[in-house]
C-alpha positions in Angstrom: 0.0 0.0 0.0 1.5 3.4 -1.0 2.3 5.6 2.0 0.5 8.5 0.5 -2.9 6.8 -0.1 -4.7 8.8 2.7 -3.2 12.0 1.2 -4.3 11.0 -2.3 -7.9 10.4 -1.0 -7.9 13.7 0.9 -6.9 15.4 -2.4 -9.9 13.8 -4.1 -12.5 14.5 -1.5 -11.1 17.2 0.8 -9.7 16.6 4.2 -13.1 16.9 6.0 -14.5 13.9 4.0 -11.8 11.4 4.7 -12.4 10.2 8.3 -9.7 8.5 10.3 -9.0 7.3 13.8 -11.9 7.9 16.3 -14.1 9.6 13.7 -14.5 6.2 12.0 -16.0 4.4 15.0 -19.7 4.9 14.1 -19.1 3.2 10.7 -17.2 0.1 12.0 -20.0 -1.9 13.7 -23.2 -3.2 12.1 -26.7 -2.3 13.3 -27.1 -5.6 15.3 -23.6 -5.1 16.8 -22.7 -8.6 15.6 -19.8 -7.6 13.4 -17.1 -5.0 14.1 -14.2 -4.3 11.8 -11.3 -1.9 11.3 -10.6 0.4 8.4 -7.9 2.7 7.0 -10.5 5.5 6.5 -14.1 6.3 5.9 -14.7 8.1 2.7 -17.7 10.4 2.1 -17.9 11.2 -1.6 -20.3 13.7 -3.1 -20.5 12.7 -6.7 -20.3 9.7 -9.0 -17.1 11.1 -10.5 -15.4 11.2 -7.1 -16.4 7.6 -6.5 -14.9 6.5 -9.8 -11.6 8.3 -9.0 -11.6 6.7 -5.5 -12.1 3.2 -7.0 -9.2 3.7 -9.5 -6.9 5.1 -6.7 -7.7 2.2 -4.3 -7.4 -0.4 -7.0 -4.0 0.9 -7.9 -3.0 0.7 -4.3 -4.5 -2.8 -3.9 -6.8 -1.6 -1.2 -10.4 -3.0 -1.1 -13.5 -0.9 -0.7 -16.6 -1.6 1.4 -19.6 0.3 0.1 -21.9 1.5 2.9 -25.3 3.1 3.0 -27.6 3.7 6.0 -25.8 0.9 7.9 -29.0 -0.9 8.8 -28.2 -4.3 7.3 -28.5 -7.6 9.3 -25.8 -9.7 7.6 -22.7 -7.6 8.0 -22.6 -6.8 4.3 -21.5 -3.2 4.9 -19.0 -3.8 7.7 -15.2 -4.1 7.0 -13.1 -7.0 8.0 -10.6 -6.9 11.0 -7.5 -6.4 8.9 -7.6 -2.6 9.0 -6.6 -2.6 5.3 -9.9 -1.7 3.8 -11.7 1.7 3.2 -15.4 2.3 3.8 -17.2 4.2 1.1 -20.2 5.7 2.8 -22.7 7.2 0.3 -24.7 9.5 2.6 -23.7 12.7 0.9 -25.0 11.2 -2.4 -28.5 12.3 -1.6 -29.9 14.3 -4.4 -33.2 13.8 -6.3 -32.0 14.2 -9.9 -35.4 14.1 -11.6 -39.1 13.5 -11.2 -40.7 12.5 -14.5 -44.4 13.0 -13.9 -45.5 11.7 -17.2 -43.3 8.6 -17.0 -44.1 8.1 -13.3 -40.4 7.7 -12.3 -38.0 9.3 -9.9 -34.3 9.4 -10.4 -32.4 9.5 -7.1 -28.9 9.1 -5.8 -27.9 6.1 -3.7 -27.6 8.0 -0.4 -31.2 9.2 -0.4 -33.1 8.1 2.8 -36.0 5.8 1.9 -38.5 7.8 3.9 -37.4 11.1 2.2 -38.1 9.5 -1.2 -41.5 8.4 0.0 -42.3 12.0 1.2 -41.0 13.7 -1.9 -43.0 11.3 -4.1 -46.2 12.0 -2.0 -45.7 15.8 -2.4 -46.0 15.2 -6.2 -49.1 13.0 -5.8 -47.3 9.7 -6.1 -46.7 6.6 -4.0 -43.2 5.1 -3.7 -44.2 1.8 -2.3 -41.0 0.4 -0.8 -41.6 0.4 2.9 -39.3 -1.1 5.6 -39.0 -0.8 9.4 -35.7 1.0 8.9 -37.1 3.5 6.3 -36.1 6.5 8.4 -32.4 5.7 8.1 -31.8 3.1 5.3 -30.7 4.4 1.9 -31.8 3.5 -1.6 -28.4 2.3 -2.5 -28.5 -0.3 0.3 -32.1 -1.2 -0.6 -30.9 -1.9 -4.2 -27.7 -3.7 -3.1 -29.7 -6.1 -1.0 -32.9 -6.2 -3.1 -34.8 -5.2 0.0 -38.4 -6.4 0.4 -40.6 -5.0 3.1 -44.3 -4.8 3.8 -45.6 -4.0 0.3 -43.9 -6.8 -1.7 -47.3 -8.6 -2.1 -48.6 -5.9 -4.4 -45.6 -4.0 -5.7 -42.7 -6.5 -5.5 -39.1 -6.2 -4.1 -36.8 -3.3 -4.8 -35.7 -5.0 -8.0 -39.2 -4.8 -9.3 -39.4 -1.1 -8.6 -36.1 -0.2 -10.4 -35.9 0.6 -14.1 -32.4 1.8 -14.5 -29.0 2.2 -12.6 -25.9 4.3 -12.6 -22.9 2.1 -11.4 -19.2 2.6 -10.8 -17.4 -0.6 -11.9 -14.5 -2.2 -10.2 -12.3 -0.6 -12.8 -13.5 2.9 -11.9 -15.6 3.3 -15.0 -19.1 4.7 -14.9 -22.0 2.8 -16.5 -24.9 5.1 -17.2 -28.0 3.0 -17.4 -30.4 5.6 -16.1 -33.2 4.9 -18.5 -36.8 4.9 -17.3 -37.9 2.2 -19.7 -40.3 -0.5 -18.8 -39.3 -2.5 -21.8 -35.6 -2.8 -22.8 -34.7 -6.1 -24.2 -31.2 -5.4 -25.4 -28.9 -8.2 -24.3 -27.9 -9.1 -20.8 -29.8 -7.5 -17.9 -27.0 -5.5 -16.3 -29.5 -3.7 -14.0 -30.6 -7.0 -12.6 -27.0 -8.2 -12.2 -26.0 -5.3 -9.9 -29.2 -5.3 -7.8 -28.8 -7.7 -4.9 -25.0 -8.0 -5.4 -24.3 -6.2 -2.1 -21.6 -4.0 -3.7 -19.5 -6.9 -4.7 -19.8 -6.3 -8.5 -20.2 -2.5 -8.7 -21.1 0.5 -6.6 -24.6 1.7 -7.3 -24.6 5.5 -7.3 -28.1 6.4 -8.7 -31.3 4.7 -9.9 -34.5 5.3 -11.8 -37.4 4.0 -9.7 -41.1 3.5 -10.4 -43.8 5.7 -8.9 -47.5 4.9 -8.6 -50.6 7.1 -8.1 -51.4 7.6 -4.4 -54.3 5.4 -3.3 -57.4 7.3 -2.5 -58.7 4.8 0.1 -56.8 2.6 2.5 -58.2 0.3 5.2 -56.3 -1.6 7.8 -57.4 -4.4 10.1 -56.1 -6.7 12.8 -57.4 -10.2 12.8 -57.1 -13.0 15.4 -56.4 -16.5 14.3 -56.0 -19.6 16.4 -53.5 -21.5 14.3 -51.3 -21.5 11.1 -53.7 -23.4 8.9 -56.4 -20.8 9.7 -53.9 -18.0 9.0 -53.1 -19.5 5.5 -56.8 -19.9 4.8 -57.4 -16.2 5.7 -54.6 -15.2 3.3 -56.1 -17.3 0.5 -59.5 -15.8 1.1 -58.2 -12.2 0.9 -56.2 -13.1 -2.2 -59.3 -14.5 -3.9 -61.7 -11.8 -2.9 -59.5 -8.6 -2.8 -57.0 -9.7 -5.6 -54.8 -6.6 -6.4 -56.3 -4.5 -3.7 -54.5 -6.6 -1.1 -51.4 -4.4 -0.2 -50.1 -6.0 3.0 -50.6 -9.3 4.9 -48.4 -9.5 8.0 -48.3 -12.2 10.6 -47.3 -11.8 14.3 -47.2 -14.6 16.9 -48.3 -14.3 20.5 -44.7 -14.8 21.6 -43.3 -12.0 19.4 -46.0 -9.5 20.5 -45.5 -10.4 24.1 -41.9 -9.4 23.9 -42.9 -6.1 22.1 -45.3 -5.2 24.9 -42.6 -5.9 27.4 -40.4 -3.2 25.9 -43.1 -0.9 24.4 -46.2 -1.1 26.7 -48.2 1.2 24.4 -48.0 -1.5 21.7 -50.5 -3.7 23.5 -52.7 -5.9 21.2 -56.2 -4.5 20.9 -57.6 -7.9 20.0 -59.2 -9.9 22.8 -57.4 -12.7 24.7 -54.0 -12.2 23.0 -54.6 -14.7 20.2 -51.9 -17.2 19.1 -51.6 -15.4 15.7 -52.4 -11.8 14.9 -52.7 -10.8 11.3 -52.3 -7.3 9.9 -54.1 -6.8 6.6 -54.2 -3.6 4.5 -56.4 -3.0 1.4 -55.9 0.1 -0.8 -57.5 1.3 -4.0 -58.2 4.3 -6.2 -61.9 3.8 -5.8 -64.1 5.4 -3.1 -63.6 4.8 0.6 -67.0 3.0 0.8 -66.0 0.5 -1.9 -62.9 -0.7 0.0 -64.5 -0.6 3.4 -67.5 -2.7 2.2 -65.1 -5.2 0.6 -63.1 -5.6 3.8 -66.2 -6.0 5.9 -67.6 -8.7 3.5 -64.3 -10.7 3.6 -64.2 -10.5 7.3 -67.8 -11.6 7.6 -67.0 -14.7 5.4 -64.0 -15.4 7.5 -66.1 -15.4 10.7 -68.7 -17.6 9.0 -66.0 -20.1 8.0 -64.7 -20.2 11.5 -61.3 -18.8 10.6 -61.4 -15.7 12.7 -62.2 -15.2 16.4 -61.8 -11.4 16.6 -61.1 -8.5 14.3 -60.6 -4.7 14.7 -60.8 -2.3 11.7 -58.9 0.9 12.1 -61.3 3.8 12.1 -58.8 6.5 11.3 -55.3 7.0 10.0 -53.8 7.3 13.5 -55.2 4.0 14.5 -54.0 2.4 11.3 -50.5 3.7 11.9 -50.6 2.3 15.4 -51.4 -1.1 14.0 -48.4 -0.9 11.7 -46.2 0.3 14.5 -47.0 -2.9 16.4 -45.5 -4.8 13.5 -42.5 -2.5 13.1 -41.7 -2.6 16.8 -41.2 -6.3 16.8 -37.6 -6.0 15.5 -36.9 -3.1 17.9 -38.2 -5.0 20.9 -36.0 -8.0 20.0 -32.9 -5.7 19.7 -33.6 -4.4 23.2 -34.1 -7.8 24.6 -30.8 -9.2 23.2 -29.1 -10.5 20.1 -31.3 -13.5 19.1 -30.6 -15.9 16.3 -32.2 -14.5 13.2 -33.4 -16.4 10.1 -34.7 -14.3 7.2 -36.3 -17.1 5.1 -38.8 -17.7 2.4 -41.1 -20.8 2.2 -43.5 -21.6 -0.6 -47.0 -20.6 0.6 -48.2 -24.2 -0.1 -45.6 -25.5 2.4 -45.7 -22.7 4.9 -48.1 -24.3 7.4 -46.2 -27.6 7.4 -42.9 -25.8 7.8 -44.0 -23.8 10.8 -45.7 -26.7 12.6 -42.8 -29.1 12.0 -39.9 -26.6 12.7 -41.6 -25.3 15.8 -41.8 -28.9 17.2 -38.2 -29.6 16.4 -37.0 -26.4 18.1 -39.0 -27.1 21.2 -37.8 -30.7 21.3 -34.1 -29.9 21.0 -34.1 -26.5 22.9 -36.7 -26.7 25.7 -37.9 -23.3 26.7 -36.4 -21.4 23.8 -38.6 -18.7 22.5 -39.7 -18.8 18.8 -40.1 -15.2 17.7 -41.8 -15.9 14.3 -43.3 -13.0 12.3 -43.1 -11.7 8.8 -44.6 -10.9 5.5 -46.8 -13.9 5.3 -48.3 -12.9 2.0 -45.1 -13.5 0.1 -43.9 -16.4 2.3 -41.2 -14.4 4.0 -40.7 -15.3 7.7 -38.4 -13.8 10.3 -38.0 -17.0 12.2 -35.9 -15.9 15.2 -34.9 -17.9 18.2 -34.3 -16.4 21.7 -33.1 -18.3 24.8 -35.5 -19.2 27.5 -36.4 -16.4 29.8 -33.7 -15.8 32.4 -31.0 -17.5 30.3 -28.0 -15.4 29.2 -28.2 -14.5 25.5 -24.5 -14.5 24.8 -24.0 -17.9 26.4 -27.0 -19.4 24.7 -26.0 -18.1 21.2 -22.4 -19.2 21.6 -23.4 -22.7 22.6 -26.2 -23.2 20.1 -25.9 -20.8 17.1 -24.5 -23.2 14.5 -26.8 -26.1 15.5 -29.9 -24.0 15.5 -28.9 -22.4 12.1 -28.3 -25.9 10.7 -31.6 -27.2 12.0 -33.6 -24.4 10.5 -31.7 -24.2 7.2 -32.2 -28.0 6.8 -35.9 -27.4 7.2 -35.8 -24.6 4.7 -34.1 -26.9 2.2 -36.6 -29.7 2.9 -39.5 -27.4 2.2 -38.0 -25.8 -0.9 -37.4 -22.4 0.6 -34.6 -19.8 0.6 -32.1 -19.0 3.5 -32.3 -15.3 2.6 -35.5 -13.5 1.7 -34.7 -9.8 1.9 -31.6 -9.2 4.1 -29.0 -10.6 1.7 -26.0 -12.8 2.4 -23.2 -10.4 3.5 -20.6 -12.2 5.7 -23.2 -13.8 8.0 -24.4 -16.4 5.5 -21.2 -16.6 3.3 -20.5 -20.2 4.4 -24.1 -21.3 4.0 -24.5 -20.0 0.4 -22.7 -22.8 -1.4 -24.7 -25.6 0.2 -28.0 -23.7 -0.4 -27.3 -22.6 -4.0 -25.6 -25.8 -5.1 -22.2 -26.2 -6.7 -23.2 -25.2 -10.2 -24.9 -22.0 -9.2 -22.2 -21.1 -6.7 -19.5 -21.5 -9.3 -21.4 -19.3 -11.8 -21.6 -16.6 -9.1 -17.9 -16.8 -8.5 -17.2 -16.6 -12.3 -19.3 -13.4 -12.5 -17.4 -11.9 -9.6 -14.1 -12.8 -11.1 -15.0 -11.4 -14.5 -16.3 -8.1 -13.2 -13.9 -7.6 -10.3 -10.8 -9.7 -10.9 -8.7 -7.8 -8.3 -11.4 -8.4 -5.7 -11.5 -4.7 -4.9 -15.2 -4.4 -4.1 -16.5 -5.8 -0.8 -14.4 -8.9 -0.7 -15.6 -12.0 1.2 -19.2 -10.9 1.1 -21.8 -13.1 -0.8 -19.0 -15.2 -2.5 -15.3 -15.6 -2.0 -12.8 -15.8 -4.8 
């Protein structure tokens, strides 16, 4: 490494935007405090051209780069290793809205834009930007794209990949690919856009994107529903999908155990449903028709669910404030778990047809092998995405439990995921957390293809090494 690398980087960015020593500390540990690394410097670029120059400079010095956004990831994908020989490239200063195309219903934004800010800017123009996550007040669009984030609206609008029409990317060679076209059809060769989305900064650094916008819904109704078991929950989902079709925006599931923990840390999040049911379902319908149309549809579906014996209680939000409270119950699940302790997280997807069997069988296995362990299962049930987390029995030390059981519990759950034809990563990515698990999950052929792509695009392994795949 050349002695003057830090000076060279300061010349590119200015001395105030090359952080060293104690100034780097907030950038070195992931949100879950599971991974902590070291770095030569934290770089805060303000333009795509600066990033391109940084990549060329670091590549020449054989110094690798860890791209970083809002630092809200769960898999350590934006955290450096412990060598102290990497630089962190944080994109928070890349936060401009470059264009809103009203006629094309698109917004062109830089990678450092906060998700919630994009939602608000779109709403000011009469549009909906439907990507919605628990971390939307701090996560950034670049990170959302790098991990192909999902969230609560996937059922209707798809993952981040489905919302993106074009990208601007700095390659591992420091070249700039300008793919910022707002086209819904572009069948010209390989899908480079799709290649970079979900690659977690290992193939290129996403600097800007063209994203889809949608008209704001006129009416929106939210309800909480009590269900006694998983088969009933799946039946309720099928009923809503059949009756509401495209009006079904969200379908979230929360278990009694996960809500119990939430109320422990956030007492105002108490469940308004009677008798604290085993499963609480959060459903949202939205439309561009009148309020009465959606309200009547929701009431009719609930009436049928009661008649069919699927539902024991339900509460419809009577105003926006109450609807927001329902959603806050769902969003506080993760916050409550963070306050309680670092549990063993599993961001998984199971085919809807196998979801009931997976939960019933896996719950039984966990309870058999780890008596008293708490299964904190919740998630975006409408698209099969579960956050199937395991916490130690009450009163048992989290650190000791995790150290003694982490691998065995991961193996048990991932074996179940494989058995039921699921995925070990639904929306949080691979990062460094699941690096060792990816080969077994993807299979040898797929894994070798991924390595070949990495080697072709980043032969010097400059971008986020030892994340997703190792070469």
